[in-house]
N, C-alpha and C positions, 0 to 999 in steps of 0.2 A: 730401594728402601720405597717402602708400600705404605702408600696414603690411604689412609681411612678415611669413608665420608663424615662429615662434621654433624655431629645432629642439630635441626632445624631447633632456633631456638622462637621460645611464643611471643610474640610482638607485646609491648610494655601494654595493659591496661591504661595507663593515661594519654597513650598516645593514640591507641583507639579512640576513645571518649572524644581527645580535641578534634580527631578529623572526622567523627560523627555530627558534632558539632557545627566542624567548620564550615558540611556539606549541606546542612539543616540551612543555616545562615544566608548561604547560596543560592537555594533552590527556590525558583520563583512563589511566589506568596500567590495563592487561589485567588480566584477573582471571584468576588459576590456582587450579584446583582443591586439595584436600588431596590426599597421597597417601592410601590406604586403608593401615586397620589392618595390621599384621603377628600374625597369632593362633600362640597357642599349641596341642597338641590333647589332647586327653584320648578316651581310648577307652574303653569303656565300655561290656563283655559281660556279660551276665545268664546268671546258671547256675541250673540249677533245683536242689532241694532233694539230689537223690542226691549235692549235693557237698559236703553237710553231718552232722557224725560226730551221735551220738545227743544230743549235748547241744547241739545248734545251734552248731556252732563250724563254719571249716572243716574238712575233713577232712584227714588229715595227710598222705594222698596227693593233693590238690589244694593246699594247704601249697607242699609238694615241687615240685608240676607246675607253680607260677609265682613261685617263687622267697618268697613270703610266711614270712619269720623271726621279727615281730614280736608280740609279746602284744598282747591285746585289748587297747581306748584306747576309752575309754565317750564320746557325744557323744549329747543330747539337741538335736531343732529344732521349730520352727513357721514355716510359711507363714500371711502376712497376705493378704488379701486381702477382697472382701464376698463377702458370700453369693451373689450373682449372677457371684462371681467377673470383676468389671470390671479387676480391673489385668489378670489372667489372657489374658481377651481383645484386649489390648491389648500383648500380646508381651511383659508388664513379672511379673518377681517377685520379692518380698519375703520374706526367711530371715531368722530369728534363730534362731543355733546356738551351743550352749554346750558348749564341748568342758572335759573334765576338768582343773581345773589350770589355767584360760586365762581371758581376759576374754570378753565375752558379741562376739559376729559378726552381723554388722550388714550384709546384702548385697542389693543393689540391681538387679536383671537385665536385659535388655533383648535377648531372644532375635530374633531372623531364620533363616527356612527356609534353607538349602543345598537347591537342586532339583539334581536330577541327577547331585550332586556337583560342582557349578560354586560351588568356595570364592570365586573371586573376581568372580562376579555376587553373590554375597551381601554380600561385604564393599564392593563400591561401592552397594549397594541402603543398607547401613546406612550408608556415608558420606554420602548424600545426606541420611543424616536425622541428622548430625551427630556423627556416632560414624567420626571418622577416624585418621590418626594425631596429630594434632594433638594429639586431648584425652588428654591423660595420667593422668587421673579415671577411666578405665574399662578391665579387660585386658579386649582379644580370645580368644577362645576357639574352639576347633570343637569341639564334642562330637560322638565318631566311634559311635556304639551298633556293633549288629548290623547293619541294614539303612539307620538314619537316621541325619544328618547335621545338625547344627543351629548357628550362627555365635552365642553370648553373647559380651553385654559387660557387665563387674561391676564394680561401685563398691562398694569394701568401708568398712567403717568398727567402728567397736570402743565398747565400753560399759564401765564397771567392772563387776566381779563379784560385788563388796563386798557381804557377807551373804549370796550366795549358795555354797553350798554344792557340792559334786562335779559335777553337772550338773545341778542344780535349774534352772529354767526363772523368769522373770517370771509373775504374771497377763496375761490377757490386755489387760487394759486398760493395761497398766503397760510393757508389751513397745510397746505400739503409740504409746506418748508417744513413747516413745525412740525409733521407727523416723519418725514424723511428723517431730520434733525436728532429725534428721538426715539427713530428705531430700535428696537430690541435685538442682541444678535442672534438668537434660534431666529426670526423674520426675515434679518439682513442676508443671511448666506444660506437661508433654506433654499433645497434643490442644487444649490452650486455656490462660487463664494460670491458673491454682492447680486444673487439673482433678486433677491426680495428690493433691497435698498433700489435698484436700476428698476424693479418692475411699480415701484412707487413713486419714481420718481416722473414714472411714465402714466401716472395716476388722476384722475380729476374727482371729482363734489358730486356722489350722487345725492341730491336734496339741496337746499337743508328742508327737514317736514318739522314743523312744529307741535306737541302736542300737550296734553293737562295729563296729572299724577295726581292721584286722589290716595290716601296712605291709610292703614287704619291697624285693626288685629283682629286674625282669629283664628279660632283652637288653637292648636299648638303653634300656630305661627305669631309672632310680634311685628311679623312685617307682612303684612298683609298690602293689595296696592291694585287700583285699575288705573290704566293709561286707556286715555279716547283719546286715537292718530288719526288725522283726516292726513288720505291721499288722493292723489291724481287718479283717476279712474282707469284702467287695461286702458282705452281708446285713447288715451290723451288728454280726456277732458270729464270737465265732473269730478264732484267729490265722493270717496268713500269711505267707510269708517272705521277702522279696525278696534275692538275694545277687548284688550286681555287684561284680565282679571290672574294676578299674580300673588304666589306665597312662597317665603324663602324660611330654609329653616336646615338648620344641622345633620337633622336627623333621616335615615331613610325609613322608616319606616313611621316618623310622623309626616313623609313628604306623601308616602303611600295612602297616608288616612284622609292626608287634607286633597291629596289628586281624586279618589272614588267619593269625597264627602262634596268636593266643590261642583265634580260630575252632578253627584244629584242631584243637590239643589238647583242649579241651574237647569237640568234637566225637568226637575218639575214645576218648574214656573216655566216653562218657557224662554228660558234666554240663552241656553247652550248650544253654539256651532260645534257641528259635527267632524272636527278635522281640523290641521294647526294650520294658523296661518304665520309663516317664518314670516318676520316684520324685515330682517337684510333682507334676505330673496326678492322681499316683494319690493324694497325700497331702490336697489340696484339694477332691477327690471326695468322700475317706472320712472325714475332719473335719470 
């Protein structure tokens, strides 16, 4: 008996479609990177002591030039880090601040350098480190100084000031306990599991320092201020005054205008400090 080959039957159309759908469902979904965070801006220009009057407050001419109308408001603050500044070396700063009549403010901040004005590049670097548009626990801001820009992400928490009058600060040990208890996850496990918490537990208060802030509005910024901060001299004795003029805005274009205009006005009046004084670094180094 001869067996003839059986003709191959075409697969059913329904089966083919079902297989295609199943394959699509089982295929891994493409990974989409989260968008970069959108920062606000704070222009920070340092002035010389020529901007102060005999009582070390901003002079009448300086206030008038920069729209400063508010009276002095006191605040005290300390930065917490180890003696070797291990947190600072990783771009982190931890601050405890007390404004008169307010709760204590706990600020955990991660900094990323901005190179040659490339803010987008800094935002992309930050995004790769987990600081992107999906993280609503941190506020992104570009600090724009005389010649330097820095991108920072801040996590803000508070602690009751019950029992503390004015701008009084807690002991170093008490403040550290508060900050360790409230440490955010990104800092707690930075570098390795528990690194941030262990490092903060070994920290101490650098400070406190006490300053006065005068508020107002100028140009496109309705949040202008001058902070006058006395700090101990580099030799450990005497007092030096840091005078910081600042403006906050949500707009890059407005920040650029404020930066250029503030420098021009301060320069024309002989008040401009030609450089950037980084308060955080100054306090960490001197206290």
